[in-house]
C-alpha positions in Angstrom: 162.8 122.8 72.4 163.7 124.2 68.9 161.8 123.1 65.5 164.5 121.6 62.7 163.2 121.0 59.4 161.2 117.9 57.9 160.0 116.6 55.3 156.2 117.1 54.9 155.3 113.8 54.3 157.0 113.2 57.7 154.7 116.3 59.6 151.6 114.9 57.8 152.0 111.3 59.1 152.6 113.1 62.6 149.7 115.4 62.5 147.5 112.4 61.6 149.1 110.0 64.6 148.1 112.9 67.2 144.4 113.0 66.0 144.0 114.8 62.8 142.5 113.3 59.6 142.3 114.0 55.9 139.1 115.7 55.5 139.3 115.7 51.6 142.2 116.2 49.2 142.4 117.8 45.8 146.3 117.4 44.5 148.8 118.5 47.2 146.0 120.7 49.3 144.5 118.6 52.1 142.0 119.8 54.5 142.7 118.1 57.9 140.3 118.1 60.7 140.3 117.3 64.3 137.5 117.7 67.1 137.5 121.1 68.9 140.2 122.7 66.1 139.6 124.9 63.1 140.3 123.2 59.7 143.8 123.6 58.4 144.7 124.0 54.8 148.0 121.5 54.3 149.4 122.3 51.3 152.9 120.5 50.8 154.2 118.1 48.4 155.2 115.0 50.0 159.3 115.4 49.7 158.9 119.1 50.5 161.3 120.3 53.1 159.2 122.6 55.5 161.4 124.7 57.8 161.6 125.7 61.1 159.7 128.9 60.7 156.7 127.3 58.9 156.6 124.3 61.3 156.3 126.8 63.9 153.5 128.8 62.4 151.7 124.9 61.6 152.4 124.2 65.2 150.1 126.9 66.3 147.4 125.9 64.6 147.5 122.3 64.9 148.7 121.7 68.5 152.0 119.8 66.9 155.4 120.0 69.2 159.1 119.6 68.2 158.8 116.2 70.3 156.1 114.8 68.1 158.3 115.0 65.4 
């Protein structure tokens, strides 16, 4: 399935639903953690639109799939 675009708030909500948690936050930079995965930095403002290429890049490090959104 192809990636579309999505709001950052929706992507973050989905990451939290699939097992990621916010380890710490400073402004719009959130450090997300999940057992068995390396921590990632999610540095998007909630209303920001994330395009297909960036979503694919996020998916590579988080296990996110187009069906999750």
